[in-house]
DRENDO-1510 file (C-alpha; in Angstrom, 1 decimal, always signed):
<recs>
REC; n; res; u; v; w
REC; 1; MET; +39.9; +70.3; -17.2 .
REC; 2; SER; +36.3; +69.8; -18.1 .
REC; 3; LEU; +34.3; +66.9; -16.6 .
REC; 4; SER; +31.7; +66.9; -19.4 .
REC; 5; LYS; +32.3; +64.7; -22.4 .
REC; 6; GLU; +31.1; +65.5; -25.8 .
REC; 7; LEU; +28.7; +62.9; -27.1 .
REC; 8; PRO; +29.6; +61.5; -30.4 .
REC; 9; GLN; +27.6; +62.7; -33.4 .
REC; 10; LEU; +25.6; +59.9; -34.8 .
REC; 11; SER; +24.0; +59.8; -38.2 .
REC; 12; ASP; +20.3; +59.5; -38.6 .
REC; 13; GLN; +20.7; +55.9; -39.8 .
REC; 14; GLU; +22.7; +55.0; -36.7 .
REC; 15; LEU; +20.1; +56.6; -34.4 .
REC; 16; GLU; +17.3; +54.7; -36.1 .
REC; 17; HIS; +19.3; +51.5; -35.8 .
REC; 18; ARG; +19.8; +52.0; -32.0 .
REC; 19; ALA; +16.1; +52.9; -31.6 .
REC; 20; TYR; +15.2; +49.7; -33.4 .
REC; 21; ILE; +17.5; +47.6; -31.2 .
REC; 22; LEU; +16.0; +49.1; -28.0 .
REC; 23; ALA; +12.5; +48.5; -29.3 .
REC; 24; GLU; +13.3; +44.9; -30.1 .
REC; 25; ARG; +14.8; +44.3; -26.6 .
REC; 26; LYS; +11.7; +45.8; -25.0 .
REC; 27; ARG; +9.5; +43.5; -27.2 .
REC; 28; ILE; +11.6; +40.4; -26.3 .
REC; 29; ILE; +11.3; +41.2; -22.5 .
REC; 30; GLU; +7.5; +41.8; -22.8 .
REC; 31; ARG; +6.9; +38.6; -24.7 .
REC; 32; THR; +9.0; +36.5; -22.3 .
REC; 33; LEU; +7.2; +37.9; -19.3 .
REC; 34; ASN; +3.8; +37.4; -21.0 .
REC; 35; ALA; +4.7; +33.8; -21.8 .
REC; 36; CYS; +5.8; +33.2; -18.1 .
REC; 37; TRP; +2.5; +34.6; -16.8 .
REC; 38; ARG; +0.5; +32.5; -19.3 .
REC; 39; ALA; +2.3; +29.4; -18.3 .
REC; 40; GLY; +1.8; +30.0; -14.6 .
REC; 41; ALA; -1.9; +30.8; -15.1 .
REC; 42; THR; -2.4; +27.7; -17.2 .
REC; 43; GLY; -0.6; +25.5; -14.7 .
REC; 44; PHE; -2.6; +27.0; -11.9 .
REC; 45; ALA; -5.9; +26.4; -13.7 .
REC; 46; ILE; -5.0; +22.8; -14.6 .
REC; 47; ARG; -3.6; +21.8; -11.3 .
REC; 48; GLY; -6.2; +23.7; -9.3 .
REC; 49; GLY; -8.9; +22.1; -11.4 .
REC; 50; LEU; -7.5; +18.7; -10.8 .
REC; 51; ASN; -7.3; +19.4; -7.0 .
REC; 52; LEU; -10.9; +20.7; -7.0 .
REC; 53; VAL; -12.3; +17.7; -8.8 .
REC; 54; THR; -10.3; +15.4; -6.5 .
REC; 55; SER; -11.5; +17.2; -3.4 .
REC; 56; VAL; -15.2; +17.3; -4.5 .
REC; 57; LEU; -15.3; +13.6; -5.6 .
REC; 58; GLY; -13.4; +12.6; -2.5 .
REC; 59; ALA; -15.8; +14.5; -0.3 .
REC; 60; LEU; -18.8; +12.9; -2.0 .
REC; 61; VAL; -17.4; +9.4; -1.7 .
REC; 62; LYS; -16.3; +9.8; +1.9 .
REC; 63; ARG; -19.6; +11.5; +2.9 .
REC; 64; ARG; -21.4; +8.4; +1.8 .
REC; 65; LYS; -19.1; +6.2; +3.8 .
REC; 66; GLY; -19.2; +8.5; +6.8 .
REC; 67; VAL; -15.4; +9.2; +6.8 .
REC; 68; LYS; -13.9; +12.7; +7.2 .
REC; 69; ALA; -12.0; +14.1; +4.1 .
REC; 70; ALA; -8.2; +13.4; +4.4 .
REC; 71; ARG; -7.2; +16.6; +2.6 .
REC; 72; SER; -8.1; +20.1; +3.4 .
REC; 73; THR; -8.8; +22.9; +1.0 .
REC; 74; ALA; -5.7; +24.8; +2.2 .
REC; 75; ASP; -3.5; +21.7; +1.5 .
REC; 76; ALA; -4.9; +21.5; -2.1 .
REC; 77; PHE; -4.3; +25.2; -2.6 .
REC; 78; TYR; -0.7; +24.9; -1.3 .
REC; 79; ASP; -0.2; +21.9; -3.6 .
REC; 80; THR; -1.4; +24.0; -6.6 .
REC; 81; LEU; +1.0; +26.8; -5.8 .
REC; 82; ARG; +3.9; +24.5; -5.2 .
REC; 83; TYR; +3.2; +22.7; -8.5 .
REC; 84; VAL; +3.0; +26.0; -10.5 .
REC; 85; CYS; +6.0; +27.6; -8.9 .
REC; 86; VAL; +8.3; +24.6; -9.2 .
REC; 87; ASP; +7.2; +23.3; -12.6 .
REC; 88; ASP; +6.5; +26.6; -14.4 .
REC; 89; GLY; +9.5; +28.4; -12.9 .
REC; 90; CYS; +8.0; +31.3; -10.9 .
</recs>
């Protein structure tokens, strides 16, 4: 009894078709991952920009009034990461 199996002989057309299917699957995966990274980066830039503007303007206004800023930079960064990971599906 032999443990090795003979592979079926495939025609050139069938081999080309299988190669095409594999290439298409690879392309689909690459495009999906690329779209996820772009969405995450865009969300990070938008939310991070909003947090930055809010922090800067808040600091300027509160400095004039002599009040300490209510939100730290670490809190704003955490909020940005939370927003991107939850909304964009990290």
